[in-house]
C-alpha positions in Angstrom: 23.2 157.0 92.0 21.7 153.9 93.5 24.1 151.7 91.4 27.1 153.6 92.6 26.0 153.4 96.2 25.4 149.7 95.7 29.0 149.3 94.3 30.5 151.1 97.3 28.6 148.9 99.7 29.8 145.8 97.9 33.4 147.0 98.1 33.0 147.8 101.8 31.7 144.3 102.5 34.5 142.6 100.7 37.2 144.6 102.4 35.7 144.0 105.9 36.6 140.9 107.9 39.8 139.3 109.1 42.4 138.0 106.6 42.3 134.6 108.5 38.6 134.2 107.6 39.4 134.5 103.9 38.7 131.2 102.1 41.5 132.0 99.7 43.9 132.6 102.5 43.0 129.3 104.2 43.2 127.5 100.8 46.8 128.8 100.3 48.1 128.6 103.8 46.8 125.1 105.0 48.2 122.9 102.2 51.5 124.8 102.1 52.1 124.4 105.8 51.2 120.7 105.5 53.6 120.3 102.7 56.4 122.0 104.6 55.8 119.9 107.7 55.5 116.6 105.7 58.6 117.4 103.7 60.6 118.2 106.8 59.5 114.9 108.5 60.3 113.0 105.3 63.7 114.6 105.1 64.3 113.6 108.7 63.1 110.0 108.4 64.7 109.3 105.1 67.8 111.5 105.0 69.0 111.3 108.6 69.5 107.5 108.8 71.1 107.6 105.3 73.4 110.4 106.4 74.2 108.5 109.6 75.2 105.4 107.7 77.1 107.4 105.1 79.1 109.3 107.7 79.8 106.0 109.6 80.9 104.4 106.3 83.1 107.3 105.4 84.8 107.2 108.8 85.3 103.4 108.5 86.7 103.8 105.0 89.1 106.6 106.2 90.4 104.3 108.9 90.8 101.4 106.5 92.6 103.7 104.1 95.1 104.7 106.8 95.5 101.0 107.7 96.2 100.1 104.0 98.6 103.0 103.7 100.6 101.8 106.7 100.5 98.2 105.4 102.0 99.3 102.1 104.6 101.5 103.9 105.7 98.5 105.9 105.8 96.3 102.7 107.9 99.0 100.9 110.4 99.0 103.9 110.6 95.2 103.8 111.4 95.3 100.1 114.1 97.9 100.7 115.7 95.7 103.4 115.6 92.6 101.1 117.1 94.6 98.2 119.8 95.9 100.5 120.5 92.3 101.8 120.7 91.0 98.2 123.1 93.8 97.1 125.4 93.2 100.1 125.3 89.4 99.4 126.2 90.0 95.8 129.1 92.3 96.9 130.4 89.6 99.2 130.3 87.1 96.4 132.2 89.5 94.1 134.8 90.1 96.8 135.3 86.4 97.4 135.7 85.7 93.7 138.2 88.6 93.3 140.2 87.3 96.3 140.2 83.8 94.8 141.2 85.1 91.3 144.1 86.9 93.0 145.1 83.6 94.6 144.8 81.9 91.3 147.0 84.5 89.6 149.6 84.1 92.3 149.5 80.3 91.8 149.8 80.6 88.1 152.9 82.8 88.5 154.4 80.0 90.7 153.4 77.4 88.1 155.0 79.4 85.3 158.2 79.7 87.3 158.2 75.9 87.6 157.6 75.6 83.8 160.4 78.0 83.1 162.7 76.0 85.4 163.3 78.9 87.8 162.2 76.8 90.9 161.2 73.2 91.5 157.6 72.2 91.7 157.9 71.1 95.4 159.6 74.5 96.3 156.8 76.4 94.4 154.1 74.4 96.2 155.5 74.8 99.6 156.2 78.5 99.1 152.6 79.1 97.9 151.1 77.1 100.8 153.1 79.0 103.4 152.6 82.4 102.0 148.8 82.1 101.4 148.4 80.7 104.9 149.5 84.1 106.3 147.3 86.1 103.9 144.5 88.1 105.8 141.9 90.6 104.7 138.6 92.0 106.0 137.8 91.1 109.6 140.5 88.5 110.0 139.2 86.6 106.9 141.7 84.2 105.3 142.2 81.9 102.3 142.8 78.1 102.2 143.9 75.4 99.8 142.6 71.8 99.7 143.3 68.8 97.4 140.7 66.8 95.5 140.3 64.3 98.4 139.2 66.9 101.0 142.5 67.5 102.8 143.4 71.0 103.8 146.9 71.6 102.5 147.0 75.3 103.7 144.9 76.8 106.5 145.6 79.4 109.1 144.2 77.2 111.9 146.9 74.7 112.7 144.3 72.2 113.9 142.8 72.0 110.4 146.0 72.1 108.3 146.7 68.7 106.6 143.5 67.3 108.1 140.9 65.2 106.2 137.7 67.3 106.1 135.9 65.3 103.5 133.3 64.1 106.0 133.3 67.1 108.4 129.9 68.7 108.9 128.8 71.9 110.6 126.4 72.3 113.6 123.4 71.8 111.3 124.7 68.6 109.6 125.9 70.4 106.4 129.1 69.2 104.7 131.8 71.9 105.1 134.3 71.2 102.3 133.0 68.4 100.1 130.3 70.4 98.2 132.9 73.1 97.3 135.3 70.5 95.9 132.5 68.8 93.9 131.4 72.1 92.4 134.9 73.2 91.6 135.7 69.9 89.8 132.4 69.9 87.9 132.1 73.6 87.0 135.5 75.1 87.8 134.1 77.2 90.7 131.3 77.3 93.1 129.7 78.9 96.2 128.6 77.1 99.4 127.4 78.3 102.9 127.7 76.6 106.2 128.2 77.4 109.9 131.7 77.7 111.3 133.6 79.5 114.0 135.8 82.5 113.4 139.5 82.3 114.0 140.0 82.7 117.8 136.3 82.3 118.5 134.4 79.2 119.5 130.9 80.4 118.5 129.7 79.3 115.1 128.4 81.8 112.5 127.0 81.4 109.0 129.8 81.6 106.4 129.7 82.1 102.7 132.5 80.4 100.8 133.8 80.4 97.3 136.2 77.9 95.7 138.0 77.7 92.4 139.8 74.8 90.7 143.5 75.0 90.1 143.9 71.9 87.9 147.7 72.3 87.3 148.4 70.9 90.8 144.9 69.3 91.4 144.2 71.9 94.1 141.1 73.8 95.1 141.6 77.4 96.1 139.0 79.0 98.4 138.0 81.8 100.8 134.9 82.8 102.8 133.3 85.6 104.7 131.1 85.5 107.8 127.5 86.9 107.3 126.8 87.8 111.0 127.9 91.4 110.2 125.3 91.5 107.4 122.6 90.2 109.8 123.5 92.9 112.4 123.2 95.6 109.7 119.8 94.2 108.7 118.6 94.3 112.3 119.8 97.9 112.6 118.0 98.8 109.4 114.8 97.1 110.7 115.1 98.9 114.0 115.5 102.2 112.2 112.4 101.4 110.1 110.4 100.7 113.3 111.5 104.0 114.7 110.4 105.8 111.5 107.1 104.0 111.7 106.7 105.0 115.3 107.1 108.7 114.3 104.5 108.2 111.6 101.9 106.5 113.7 102.1 108.6 116.9 100.4 111.7 115.5 97.7 109.6 113.8 94.4 109.6 115.6 91.3 107.5 114.8 88.1 109.4 115.6 88.8 111.4 118.7 90.8 109.2 120.9 91.5 106.1 118.8 95.0 105.1 117.7 97.0 102.6 115.6 99.5 100.1 117.0 101.5 97.1 115.8 102.2 93.7 117.4 104.1 90.7 116.1 103.2 87.0 115.8 104.5 86.4 119.4 101.9 89.0 120.5 104.5 91.5 121.6 103.8 95.2 121.1 106.2 96.6 118.5 104.7 100.1 118.2 102.1 101.6 120.6 101.2 105.2 121.5 101.8 104.2 125.1 105.6 103.8 125.1 105.5 101.7 128.3 103.7 98.9 126.5 106.2 98.6 123.7 108.2 95.3 123.7 105.7 93.8 126.2 103.4 90.9 125.7 99.7 91.7 125.1 98.2 88.4 126.1 95.9 87.6 129.0 93.3 90.3 128.2 89.9 88.7 127.6 87.4 90.0 125.1 84.1 90.1 127.1 82.0 89.7 123.9 83.6 86.4 122.8 85.3 85.1 126.0 88.5 84.7 123.9 91.9 86.3 124.5 91.7 89.6 122.7 95.0 89.0 120.9 93.6 85.7 119.5 90.5 87.6 118.2 92.7 90.2 116.5 94.9 87.6 114.8 91.9 85.7 113.6 90.2 88.8 112.2 93.4 89.7 110.3 92.9 86.7 108.1 89.2 87.4 107.5 87.7 89.4 104.6 86.5 92.4 106.7 89.4 92.3 109.2 87.1 93.7 111.9 86.8 92.9 115.7 84.3 94.2 118.2 85.3 94.1 121.8 84.9 96.0 125.1 87.6 98.1 126.7 88.0 100.7 129.5 88.1 104.5 129.0 90.3 107.3 130.3 87.5 108.4 132.7 86.8 104.8 133.9 89.9 102.7 133.7 88.7 99.8 135.9 85.6 98.8 133.9 86.0 97.1 130.5 82.4 97.8 129.4 82.9 100.4 126.6 82.3 99.2 123.1 85.3 99.5 120.7 86.0 98.3 117.2 89.3 97.4 115.6 90.4 96.8 112.1 93.4 94.5 111.7 95.8 93.9 108.7 98.4 91.3 108.5 101.9 92.1 107.1 103.0 88.7 105.7 106.6 89.8 105.2 107.3 90.6 108.9 104.5 88.5 110.3 103.2 91.7 112.0 99.6 92.8 112.7 98.6 96.4 112.2 95.6 97.4 114.4 93.5 100.6 114.1 91.1 100.9 117.1 88.5 103.4 118.2 85.4 103.6 120.5 82.2 102.9 118.6 80.6 106.0 120.0 83.2 108.2 118.5 82.4 107.0 115.0 78.8 108.1 115.5 79.7 111.6 116.9 79.7 113.2 113.5 76.4 111.6 112.5 74.7 112.6 115.8 75.9 116.1 115.4 74.7 116.2 111.8 71.3 114.8 112.9 70.9 117.5 115.6 71.8 120.2 113.2 69.4 119.0 110.6 66.6 119.0 113.2 67.4 122.5 114.3 67.7 123.7 110.7 64.5 122.0 109.7 62.5 123.3 112.7 63.8 126.8 112.2 63.0 126.6 108.5 59.4 125.5 109.1 58.8 128.3 111.6 60.3 131.0 109.3 58.5 129.5 106.3 55.1 129.7 108.1 55.7 133.3 109.2 56.9 134.4 105.8 53.9 132.6 104.2 51.4 134.4 106.4 53.0 137.8 105.6 53.3 137.1 101.9 49.8 135.6 101.5 48.4 138.5 103.4 50.1 140.9 101.1 48.8 138.9 98.2 45.3 138.5 99.4 44.5 142.1 100.3 45.1 143.5 96.8 43.3 140.5 95.3 40.3 141.2 97.5 40.2 144.8 96.3 40.6 143.7 92.7 37.8 141.1 93.2 35.5 143.9 94.5 36.3 146.0 91.4 35.6 143.0 89.2 32.3 142.5 90.9 31.4 146.1 90.1 32.4 145.7 86.5 30.3 142.5 86.4 27.3 144.5 87.5 27.8 146.6 84.3 29.8 149.6 85.5 32.7 149.8 83.0 33.9 153.0 84.5 35.0 151.2 87.7 38.7 151.7 88.6 40.8 149.6 91.0 42.8 151.6 93.5 45.6 149.0 93.9 48.9 150.6 93.1 52.3 149.1 92.9 55.2 147.9 90.7 54.6 144.2 91.3 52.4 141.7 89.3 49.2 142.6 91.2 49.8 146.3 90.5 50.4 145.6 86.9 47.3 143.4 86.9 45.3 146.2 88.4 46.5 148.7 85.8 45.9 146.3 83.0 42.4 145.6 84.4 41.6 149.4 84.5 42.6 149.9 80.9 41.2 146.6 79.6 37.8 147.9 78.6 38.7 151.2 77.0 41.9 149.9 75.3 40.8 146.4 74.2 41.7 146.9 70.6 45.1 148.5 71.4 45.9 145.7 73.8 45.2 143.1 71.1 47.5 144.8 68.7 50.2 145.2 71.4 49.9 141.5 72.2 50.3 140.6 68.5 53.4 142.7 68.4 54.7 141.0 71.5 54.0 137.6 70.0 56.0 138.5 66.9 58.9 139.8 69.0 58.8 136.7 71.2 58.7 134.4 68.1 61.9 136.2 66.8 63.6 135.7 70.1 62.7 132.0 70.1 64.0 131.6 66.6 67.3 133.3 67.6 67.5 131.0 70.7 66.8 128.0 68.5 69.6 129.0 66.1 72.0 129.4 69.1 70.9 126.0 70.4 71.5 124.4 67.0 75.0 125.9 66.9 75.7 124.7 70.5 74.5 121.2 69.5 76.9 121.3 66.6 79.8 122.3 68.8 78.9 119.6 71.3 78.7 117.0 68.5 82.1 118.1 67.3 83.5 118.0 70.8 82.0 114.5 71.3 83.6 113.4 68.0 87.0 114.7 69.1 86.7 112.9 72.4 85.7 109.7 70.7 88.7 110.0 68.3 91.1 110.7 71.2 89.8 107.6 73.0 90.3 105.5 69.8 93.8 107.0 69.6 94.4 106.0 73.2 93.3 102.4 72.6 95.5 102.1 69.5 98.4 103.5 71.4 97.9 100.9 74.1 98.1 98.2 71.5 101.5 99.5 70.1 104.6 97.5 71.1 107.0 99.2 68.7 107.9 102.7 67.7 106.8 102.2 64.1 103.3 101.2 65.2 103.1 104.4 67.3 104.3 106.5 64.4 101.5 105.2 62.2 98.8 105.8 64.9 100.0 109.5 65.1 99.9 109.9 61.4 96.4 108.5 61.1 95.3 110.7 64.0 96.7 113.9 62.6 95.2 113.2 59.1 91.8 112.4 60.8 91.7 115.7 62.8 93.4 118.0 60.3 92.2 117.3 56.7 94.7 118.1 53.9 97.5 118.7 56.4 101.2 117.9 55.9 103.7 117.3 58.7 106.8 115.7 60.0 107.5 113.8 63.2 110.9 114.4 64.7 112.3 112.1 67.5 115.2 113.1 69.7 118.2 110.9 69.1 119.4 108.5 71.9 122.8 108.1 70.3 125.5 109.6 72.5 127.1 111.4 69.5 123.8 112.8 68.3 122.0 113.4 71.6 121.2 117.0 70.8 119.5 116.3 67.5 115.8 115.9 66.3 115.7 113.1 63.7 112.8 113.1 61.1 111.2 109.7 61.6 107.8 110.0 59.7 106.0 112.4 57.4 102.6 112.7 55.8 100.8 114.8 53.3 102.8 116.8 50.7 106.1 116.8 52.6 108.8 114.5 51.1 111.2 112.2 53.0 114.3 114.4 52.6 113.8 116.5 55.8 116.9 117.7 57.6 117.8 117.0 61.2 117.0 119.8 63.6 118.4 121.2 66.8 115.9 121.4 69.7 116.7 125.2 69.9 115.3 125.6 66.3 111.7 125.3 67.5 110.0 127.8 69.8 107.5 125.2 71.0 110.3 123.1 72.6 111.9 126.2 74.2 108.4 127.3 75.6 107.3 123.7 76.4 104.0 124.5 74.9 102.1 124.2 71.5 102.9 127.0 69.1 100.5 128.1 66.4 101.5 130.6 63.6 99.2 131.9 60.9 101.6 132.5 57.9 98.9 134.6 56.1 98.7 137.2 58.8 102.5 137.6 59.2 102.1 137.8 63.0 105.1 136.8 65.0 108.5 135.4 64.0 108.4 131.8 62.6 110.7 129.1 64.0 114.1 128.5 62.3 112.8 125.2 60.7 109.7 126.9 59.1 110.0 128.3 55.6 108.7 131.9 55.3 107.0 131.0 51.9 104.8 128.5 53.5 101.1 129.3 53.6 98.3 128.3 55.9 98.6 127.7 59.7 101.8 126.1 61.0 101.5 124.2 64.3 104.4 122.9 66.3 103.6 120.3 69.0 106.4 119.5 71.5 106.7 115.9 72.8 107.9 116.2 76.4 107.9 113.9 79.5 109.1 115.2 82.8 111.0 118.1 81.0 112.8 115.5 78.8 112.6 116.3 75.1 111.2 113.2 73.3 110.6 114.9 70.0 108.4 117.4 68.1 105.6 117.3 65.5 105.5 120.2 63.0 102.6 120.3 60.5 100.8 122.7 58.3 97.0 122.9 57.8 95.0 125.1 55.4 94.0 128.5 56.8 90.7 129.4 58.5 87.8 130.7 56.3 88.0 134.5 55.6 84.3 135.2 56.6 84.8 134.4 60.2 84.8 137.0 62.9 87.9 137.8 64.9 86.3 136.2 68.0 85.4 133.0 66.0 89.0 133.0 64.6 90.5 133.1 68.2 88.0 130.4 69.3 89.1 128.1 66.5 92.8 128.6 67.3 92.1 128.0 71.0 90.2 124.8 70.1 93.1 123.6 68.0 95.6 124.3 70.7 93.6 122.3 73.3 93.2 119.4 70.8 96.9 119.3 69.8 98.0 119.5 73.5 95.7 116.5 74.3 97.2 114.6 71.4 100.8 115.5 72.4 100.2 114.5 76.0 98.9 111.0 75.0 101.6 110.5 72.4 104.4 111.7 74.6 103.4 109.3 77.4 103.2 106.3 75.0 106.5 107.3 73.4 108.2 107.6 76.8 106.8 104.2 77.9 107.9 102.3 74.7 111.3 104.0 74.8 111.7 103.1 78.5 110.7 99.5 77.8 113.1 99.1 74.9 115.9 100.7 77.1 115.1 98.2 79.9 115.1 95.3 77.5 118.5 96.5 76.1 120.0 96.8 79.6 118.8 93.4 80.7 121.0 91.7 78.0 123.9 94.1 77.7 127.1 94.6 79.8 127.1 98.0 81.4 130.8 98.8 80.6 131.4 97.4 77.1 127.9 97.4 75.6 128.4 93.8 74.5 125.9 91.1 75.4 126.2 89.8 79.0 126.7 86.2 80.2 122.9 85.6 80.6 122.3 86.4 77.0 125.3 84.3 76.0 123.8 81.3 77.7 120.4 81.7 76.1 122.1 82.2 72.7 124.2 79.1 73.0 121.1 77.0 73.8 119.2 78.5 70.8 122.1 78.2 68.3 122.9 74.7 69.4 119.3 73.7 68.9 119.2 75.4 65.5 122.5 73.6 64.6 120.9 70.2 65.5 117.9 70.9 63.2 120.1 72.1 60.3 123.0 69.7 60.7 125.4 72.7 60.9 128.3 73.8 63.2 128.5 76.6 65.8 132.0 78.0 66.4 133.1 79.2 69.8 136.0 81.6 70.5 137.0 82.4 74.1 139.4 85.4 74.4 141.3 86.7 77.4 143.4 89.9 77.6 147.1 89.1 78.3 148.6 90.5 81.5 145.5 92.5 82.2 146.2 92.6 86.0 149.6 94.1 85.3 148.1 96.7 83.1 145.6 97.7 85.8 148.4 97.8 88.4 150.6 99.9 86.2 148.1 102.4 84.6 145.1 102.1 86.9 141.6 100.6 86.5 140.5 103.5 84.3 143.0 102.4 81.7 141.8 98.8 82.0 138.2 99.9 81.4 139.4 101.8 78.2 141.1 98.7 77.0 138.0 96.6 77.5 135.8 99.2 75.8 138.1 99.4 72.8 138.3 95.6 72.5 134.5 95.4 72.6 134.3 98.0 69.8 136.9 96.1 67.7 134.9 92.9 68.1 131.6 94.6 67.1 133.3 96.1 64.0 134.9 92.8 62.8 132.1 90.2 63.3 129.2 89.3 61.0 125.7 90.5 61.6 124.6 87.1 62.9 127.6 86.6 65.1 127.3 87.3 68.8 130.1 88.9 70.9 129.7 88.7 74.7 131.6 89.7 77.8 132.2 86.4 79.6 133.5 88.0 82.8 136.4 90.3 83.9 138.8 90.6 80.9 137.4 87.5 79.2 135.2 87.7 76.0 133.3 85.0 74.1 132.3 85.1 70.4 129.6 82.8 68.9 129.9 82.1 65.2 126.6 80.4 64.1 126.8 78.1 61.0 130.6 78.3 61.0 133.0 75.4 60.7 135.7 74.7 63.2 138.5 75.6 60.7 136.7 78.9 59.7 136.2 79.7 63.4 140.0 79.3 63.9 140.7 81.7 61.0 138.3 84.3 62.4 139.9 84.0 65.8 143.4 84.5 64.3 142.2 87.5 62.4 140.9 89.0 65.6 144.2 88.3 67.4 146.1 90.1 64.6 143.7 93.1 64.8 144.2 93.4 68.5 148.0 93.1 68.2 148.1 96.1 65.8 145.7 98.1 68.1 147.3 101.1 69.9 145.4 103.1 72.5 146.3 106.6 73.8 145.9 107.0 77.5 147.0 110.3 78.9 150.6 110.5 77.6 151.1 106.8 77.3 150.4 104.4 74.4 148.7 101.2 75.5 149.3 98.1 73.4 147.8 94.8 74.4 147.6 91.3 73.1 145.0 88.5 73.6 145.1 84.7 73.9 142.3 82.8 72.2 140.9 79.3 72.6 138.5 77.9 69.9 136.0 75.0 69.9 132.9 74.0 68.0 129.6 72.4 68.5 129.0 69.4 68.1 132.7 68.6 67.3 133.8 69.2 70.9 130.7 68.5 72.9 126.9 68.2 72.8 126.2 70.6 75.7 127.1 74.2 76.1 129.1 73.6 79.3 131.2 70.9 77.6 132.0 73.1 74.5 132.8 76.1 76.8 135.1 73.9 78.9 137.0 72.8 75.7 137.3 76.4 74.6 138.5 77.4 78.0 141.0 74.6 78.2 142.4 75.8 74.8 142.6 79.3 76.1 144.6 78.2 79.1 146.9 76.3 76.8 147.4 79.5 74.7 148.3 81.4 77.9 150.6 78.7 79.2 152.3 78.4 75.8 153.3 82.1 75.9 150.1 84.1 75.2 149.3 86.2 72.1 148.2 83.1 70.2 145.2 81.1 69.1 144.9 77.5 70.3 142.4 75.0 68.9 140.5 72.6 71.2 
C-alpha cells in the first residue's frame, strides 16, 4: 500500500508544472528555433544577392537575345535585297545579249544576201545601219553599231552618229566605247558599264552595255540598259523592309518602358517608337556620365565586345532633368551601316529582383513564425505523453511490474505505451514476433535486391544502346557517299539484332521509276535477288511508323512484300524526311523466348520499336543530307533544260584534259555544234518545240559518245563535245557521224514532224592552239564557215 501511494505521488509530481519548464521541451525547442532563424538569415544573405544577380543577368540576356534577333533579321533582309539585285542584273545581261544576238542574226541575213548576190555589200550595210538606228525596245533603249576604230556607224542620237568615240569618257573618267571594242575583238563579246544620259535627257545615269563582234564587216554590235530603274526598285524594297521592321519593333518593350530603335551612320533616326523623331538627327545630346555626345558613345560601344553604354536620361514624369540612369546595348549592322539600340532604365532591370527579395523576406518571416507555433504545439503534444510514460517507467524501475501507462492513441507514442505495458508479461512472445518480422523483412530486402539487380541490368542495356546509337551517329557523320552509309546501317542492325536478316530499299530518283523502292543492300540469310517494291506494298510507309509483326502468333495481316511462311518477328522501318519517302528497311529477327510473360513480351516489343525508330530517324536524316548534297553537286555542273554539263564544267574540263594531254603527249578533240535555223523553228512552232529539239539533241549526244567523252551545252542552241585522247581526224569522223544521226532524227510535236540539221566545227589541242580560248575560237570559226557554206555540214579548223 505504501509503495502504491508512493508511485501515485511520483506520477503526480511529474505531471505537475508548466510545459515550458520542462528540460526536454527547452532542449527541443531552443535549438530548432535557432536553426530555423539561422537558416532563414543564411537563405536571405546568400540566396537573395544571387537571385538578384541572376534575375538581372536573365533580363540582360533577354534584351541581348532580342537585339541579336533583330540584327539577324536585318542581315536576312539585306541578303534578300542583294539576291534580288543580282537576279535583276543577270536578267538585264540576258536581255542585252538576246537583243544583240537578234541584231547579229539580222546582220547575218544581210551578209548572206550579199554572198548570194541578191544585193550589193554597200546596199546591205546602209540598209542595216538605217534600220537598226530606228530599232527601240524597253524604255526608249536602242542599239548601235561601231567599227574597230571607235566610230559610231549607227546611233539614234544624230550628234553621235559617225563620230569618233575612241577617246570619249563619262563623267567619272571611264572610257565609253573603247573597252567594249577591245573585249569584242579579244573574246567575241563583252560587258561594260559607264555613266551616260538617256535619249532626250541631259542627266547621266549608270548604263550596262553589251557588245558582240561581227567580223564579216569588222563591226561591233551593241546595246545597253540604264540601271536607275533597278536602283529605284532597290530603294523601294529597302523602304518596305524598314516599314516591316518598324511594325516588328514597335510592340517590343524592354523592361517596363524601355524600347528598341535604329539609327544610321549619319546619326539619323531610322526607326523609333516616337514617330516624330524618325528621319531626324540625334546629335547634340550630351551623356552626363562621359561628357561625350551620346550618339558617339553608342557608336563606340557597338564596336566593343560587350556593346553596352551607361548614360543618364529624363523620364516621363520629369522630362526636364536628365538624371535618371539608363543602360543601352548597341549592335552594328555592317551591311547597312546601321546601329540597333535597346535601352531601358536601370531601375526597371532591378524591379523583378527587388520584388523577389521582398517576397522571400515575407515568406521567410511567415515561415519562421508558423514554424515556431507549430513546433510549440507539436512538442507539447509530444512531451505530455512522454512525461506520463516517464512516470510509469519510474514506477516500473521501483519494482512494480504491474504498472500500466494510461497513454492511448494510434500514433507512435500510443504504440510505444501499449508495447511498454505488454513488455514485461509478453517478453518471450515479443522476441518470437521480432524474429518473425526480421525474417519477413529479410525476404522483402532480398526481393528488393532482385528488382534492383534487374533494373541495373535494364539500365546497362539502355546505356549500351545509347552508346551504340552515338557510335552510329559518329559513323554516319563521317559518311560522304551512299555506300558508306549503307555499310553503317548494316553493321548497326547486325549489332543490335543478332542473327537477323534484312533488306534496305531506297526510293528511286529516276523520273521513270520514281514510284519504286530499289533493293540496295542486304544482310544475313537474304540473297541479292530481291524484287523492286511499290511504296504501297509496306504498311509502315502508309502509316509513317515502324511496324512489328510476330509471324508465330499470326496476329494481323502481313505486308505484301512479306512471305507468310517466314518465322520470327518481322520489323519494317520506314525512312522518311518531311513526309518524303526515302526508303524502307525490312528485317527478320528470331522470336522472343517462350517463357516470358505477356507483359514482358509487350515491353520487349515496345523497346524494339523505340530503338528502331531512333535508328530510322538518324539514318533518314543522314540519307536525306547525302542525297541533297549529291543533288546540289549535280545541279551545279548540269544544264537545267538538257541535263548536259554546263559551260562552267566545260571550262574546268578543258583545263583538266589539256593538262592531261600535255603530260601524256596526246590530243584532245573539240567539236562545236549549232542547230541550223533554230530561230526560224522557234518562230514557227514556238519555244516549247525549240526546247524539245534541244532536249532530244542532248539525248542523242549522250547516247552516241564514249564514256570518257564530255557533252556540254555551250549556250543557246550551241553544243560542245570534248573527245579526250582523240586525234583530229578521228574527231572529224565522230563529228560527221553525229551530223548524220541528227539528219535522220525525226521528232513528233503535236501533229507536226520536226526535222532539224546541225552545223559542226572541229578543232584539236594542241594542233590548233595551246590555250582553251584559242582552240574554242578555231572550232567556232570552223562552225561559222560551216554555216556560211550552206549549213548541215562539218568543217575542220
